[in-house]
C-alpha positions in Angstrom: 34.6 -139.9 78.4 32.6 -138.0 81.1 29.3 -139.2 79.6 30.6 -142.7 79.6 31.7 -142.5 83.3 28.3 -141.0 84.1 26.5 -143.8 82.2 28.5 -146.5 84.0 27.9 -145.0 87.4 24.2 -144.7 86.8 23.9 -148.2 85.3 25.8 -149.8 88.1 24.0 -148.0 90.9 20.6 -148.7 89.4 21.6 -152.4 89.0 22.9 -152.7 92.6 19.8 -151.2 94.1 17.4 -153.6 92.2 19.6 -156.6 92.9 19.7 -155.7 96.6 16.0 -155.7 97.0 15.3 -158.8 95.0 18.0 -160.8 96.7 16.7 -160.0 100.2 13.1 -160.7 99.4 13.6 -164.0 97.7 15.7 -165.8 100.4 14.5 -169.4 100.3 16.2 -172.5 101.7 17.4 -175.0 99.2 16.3 -178.6 99.6 18.4 -181.6 98.7 15.7 -183.2 96.6 15.5 -180.0 94.4 19.2 -179.9 93.4 20.0 -182.2 90.4 23.3 -183.4 89.0 23.9 -185.0 85.6 25.2 -188.6 85.8 27.4 -190.2 83.2 27.2 -189.4 79.5 23.5 -190.4 79.2 22.2 -187.1 80.5 20.3 -188.7 83.3 19.8 -186.5 86.4 19.9 -187.5 90.1 19.0 -185.3 93.1 21.5 -184.8 95.9 19.1 -186.5 98.3 19.0 -189.6 96.1 22.7 -189.5 95.6 23.3 -189.6 99.4 21.2 -192.8 99.6 22.0 -194.7 96.4 24.1 -197.9 96.4 27.3 -198.3 94.5 25.7 -200.9 92.1 22.7 -198.7 91.4 25.0 -195.7 90.7 27.1 -197.9 88.3 23.9 -198.8 86.5 22.7 -195.3 86.3 26.0 -193.9 85.1 26.7 -196.8 82.7 30.3 -197.2 84.0 31.9 -199.9 86.1 33.8 -198.3 89.0 37.2 -199.5 90.3 37.7 -200.3 93.9 39.3 -196.9 94.7 36.4 -195.2 92.9 33.9 -197.1 95.0 35.7 -196.1 98.2 35.8 -192.4 97.2 32.1 -192.6 96.3 31.2 -193.9 99.7 33.4 -191.3 101.5 31.8 -188.5 99.4 28.3 -190.0 100.1 28.9 -189.9 103.9 30.1 -186.3 103.7 26.9 -185.4 101.7 24.7 -187.2 104.3 26.3 -185.2 107.1 25.5 -181.9 105.3 21.8 -182.7 104.7 19.5 -181.9 107.6 16.7 -184.4 108.6 14.1 -182.1 107.0 15.9 -182.2 103.6 17.6 -178.8 103.7 21.3 -178.3 103.6 23.5 -177.2 106.4 24.6 -173.6 106.4 28.0 -174.3 104.8 26.6 -176.1 101.8 23.8 -173.6 101.4 26.3 -170.8 101.3 28.3 -172.7 98.6 25.2 -173.3 96.5 24.0 -169.7 96.6 27.4 -168.1 96.0 28.0 -166.9 92.5 31.0 -168.4 90.7 34.1 -166.7 89.5 36.7 -164.5 91.1 35.4 -162.1 93.7 31.8 -163.6 93.6 30.8 -163.4 90.0 31.4 -161.6 86.7 30.9 -157.9 86.6 30.9 -156.3 83.1 30.8 -152.8 84.5 34.0 -153.5 86.5 35.7 -155.1 83.5 34.9 -152.1 81.3 36.0 -149.6 83.9 39.4 -151.4 84.2 39.8 -151.8 80.4 39.0 -148.3 79.4 40.0 -146.2 82.4 42.7 -148.4 83.9 43.6 -147.3 87.4 41.1 -144.5 87.4 38.5 -147.1 86.6 39.6 -149.2 89.6 39.2 -146.2 91.8 35.7 -145.5 90.4 34.9 -149.2 91.1 35.9 -148.7 94.7 33.7 -145.6 95.0 30.5 -147.0 93.5 28.4 -148.6 96.2 26.3 -151.7 95.8 25.9 -155.3 96.8 28.3 -156.6 94.1 31.1 -154.2 95.0 33.6 -156.9 95.6 33.2 -158.5 92.2 33.1 -155.1 90.5 36.4 -154.2 92.1 38.0 -157.6 91.3 36.9 -157.3 87.6 38.1 -153.7 87.4 41.6 -154.9 88.5 41.4 -157.7 85.9 40.4 -155.2 83.3 43.3 -152.9 84.3 45.8 -155.7 84.0 44.5 -156.7 80.6 44.7 -153.0 79.5 48.3 -152.9 80.8 49.2 -156.0 78.8 47.6 -154.6 75.7 49.3 -151.2 76.0 52.6 -153.0 76.7 52.2 -155.2 73.6 51.4 -152.1 71.4 54.3 -150.1 72.7 56.8 -153.0 72.2 
């Protein structure tokens, strides 16, 4: 158990130091013509810049679906919001750029180390997750709590 804790602490600290240096050195702005979304069931892609300028008729042709009146109104409202969040040089406003660069999931992304700490060590694993420093500390702690809750449910089912 001590070797496992040492391995987890070493792996997570080594991972967080490398992730910290690569994240700070590769900070680039995201442009609206570089982000693509799939449209319809055909698998066609459209950039967010083109989506902010496309007409309803062209979008219907691209997606292969006829939109109802309410769908057209919602499309135009969303299109206006998208236009407001795209700067004249093609980059996104700060709020949208933060949304695009944020990892998904509870607490900022999945952390296998946190989940394993919570699953195998329960509350002690959560405490270890708080102690381990790094850039992904928030997600590690969140997933340690999730792992501890899963462990509690499993032990409760075994004992009952």
